[in-house]
C-alpha positions, 0 to 999 in steps of 0.5 A: 438210281442215284438220289439227289443230295440236298444240303441242310443247315441242321444237326442230323443223326439216325432216328431224328426227325427234322423239319426241312428248311424252305429251300430244301423243301422247295427243291425236294417237293416242288422241283423233284416232286417227292412225296410222303414215303420217298427217299432222299439224301441230306448232308450238312457239311460234317463229312457224312451223307444221311439217308432220309425218308419224307414223313410229310411233304406239303405246301406248308413244309416237309419233314424227314426222318434220318434212317442211316448215315454214311461217312463219305471219304472223298475229300482231297488229301491236298489242302488248296486255298484259292485266293481269287481276284473277284471277277464279274457276274457269271465268271465268278460263279463259274470259278467258285463252282468248278474250284469246289468240284476240283476239291479246294478247301477254301476260297478267299475273294480278293479285292485287288487294285484292278478288280472291276467289281465294287462292293459296299457293305450291303452288296458284299453281304448279298454277294457272299450269300450268293457265292455260298449258294453256288458253292453248296450247289457244287457240293450237292452235285459233286458228292462233297460232304464238306463245304469249302470255307468262303472267307470275306472279301479282302485286300491282297495283303490281308488275304496273303497274311491269312494263309496257313503257316507252312503253306506253299504260296503260288501265283500264276506267271508265264515266266514263273520260276516253277512248274508243277513238275518242279515243285516239291511236295507241300508240307502240312500247310498245303497250297495257296494259289493266288489268281488276279482279277480280269485286269490281272495283278497290278505291280503293287499287288504283285509286290505285296504277294512276293513280299508275303512269300508267293512264288511264280508257277508257270503252266505254259507260255500263254496268259490265261483268263482269270476264269481259266487260270485258277481252275487250270492250276488247281487241276494241275496241282491235284494231278501232281500232289492230290487225288486226281 
């Protein structure tokens, strides 16, 4: 039987006993009904899965002992960073979840001119915590042992300028000059894919991306919704250059 994997922000090593954080305890003990002596799998984002055994499991907390470590080599050889125009509510959650499952290395939420979600400092902090929890849950489900980096929300110019040197920069465009078949294999910098919000990129945003070196990627003649566009592009690029 496949054991449920649980993320913990702790240093892990074979033989170490660790007090599990409250969220991990709630998941393992109160949701999965595990008890003393039961096995579980922990990971902390370092690339390994850690087989563990619960030493105690109660209302006040749980303690586990690490009994084995296994390196997990399921990261994509293709580094993809998604610049995603912030979408509303569950759409953004869906994008983050599926992009993580598809193997992106990083995600940058973009505050574009047509972004409908308005974030002040307090709301931005809460949204970032929620988005990270969505990403972590997607890693738990999909078997990833490295957590995609989630950058702070940024304007298009700042997000574009932060792209890795040497990266191939793409934005979806039904009239774009490239298709996934016509692209040359990216260099070590990987790929950066920029997707607009619900209202699409404004002319000014498009000019900002073009000036930063972004070129158009054509997936077909139809206009895709923001929650479809990035995922379709990532899947196509993984199939062409990555591990699919």
